[in-house]
N, C-alpha and C positions, 0 to 999 in steps of 0.2 A: 315470262317473258324474260329473254336475254338481255345482256348489256349490248350486242352488236343491235339487235334489234331497237332496242331504247334510243341508241346513237344513229340509225337507219332515219326514224319517227322524226330527230331533233333535226339532222341534216338536210330533210326535206323543208324544213321551213324557210320561205325567202332570206336570204343574206344570212343565214346562220354559221358560224363558226365556232370551231371545238378549240378548246385553250386547254392545254397541259400537254403533257402527262405530268402529272406531280400530285402533291399530297389532295390537291382538289381540282380532279378534272371537271370539266363547265361547257356548256351551250351556252353561247352569247349570240346578241345581235346587238348592232351599233356598241358592241362594247360592254352593255351591259348585260349580265347572265340573265339566263331564263330556264336554265336544268344545269342539274351538277351531280357527281357521285362525290361521295365523300371517301374518306379513308376510315369510314365506320359501318357498323352493319346496327341492325334493328335488334336492338337489345331483348326484345321478348319472343323474336322468333328467331333470333341471328342469322338471318338472309342480308342479301345485298339491298343497300337502300339509294333511290333515285329523289332527290328533290327538286321540288318543283313551286312554282308562284300560283295561288289563286286569286280569281277577282278582287278579294276583300278578305279582311280577318275573320269576317262574320261565317264566310264559305269555309275559312279552311275550320273555323272551331265546329263547326256541323258536319265537315267530313271527318275529322277526329273523333266526336264525340260518336256518329255512325260505327265508326271501325274501320272507313273507308281508307282512314289516313293515317299518322303518328306526328308528333310534334317532332321534329329534326334536331338533334344537338345543336346548337351554334346559330339557330336562327330563329328568328320571332315572326310577330306578324301576321302574313297572309302566307308566310312558304309553310308547306307540308313536306315530309315526309312516305315516301310509297316504296314500298314492299317488291321487289321482281317478281317474286313467290306467288304466284296466284292473279297475276298483275295481267290482263287481256290485254288484247292490241288495241282494240276500241278504244277502252277507256285511257292508255298509254296517249292515244292519238289525241282523245280528248283535252286530257291534262296538259299534254305537253304544248297542245296551240292555244290552250287556253293562258300557259303561262308566256309563252312568245308573245298575245297578242298582247299580255296586260304591261311587257315589257316594254314592246316596241311602240305601245301609245306614250308613253313615259317619256321618250326620247325626244329630243328636238326636232324641229319643223327641218330643219337642215338635215340632220342625221335620219330623218324618215325620210327625207326626199332623194338622199342617196343610196336607197337600200333598193334591191329589186321591186315590182310591186307586187302586190300582194294577189292573191287568186281567189277568186269569188267561189 
């Protein structure tokens, strides 16, 4: 997967806004980050890394233990790093949608009401 492909999936989320460029390019909804590109590479594979939120810490740990994700530098809790090398489009769509939904659900009701409606 390329960065452009990943960005296109992020951009398709209702109300998503790209923040950056800079040291930390990110995608936000309601001013809160749901995906980002860091100025770092995955240490073991030396490939570009994107960071997304999972539904909870347990899911993050499970993905890390299964080798489907890694713990990204500077992030904690339910956030995981995904390497673009080998990440297929369907998995990327799922991870981005999950992260977006978690962050959007955490916004105030007023902020949520200001966003475009979610598609079914």
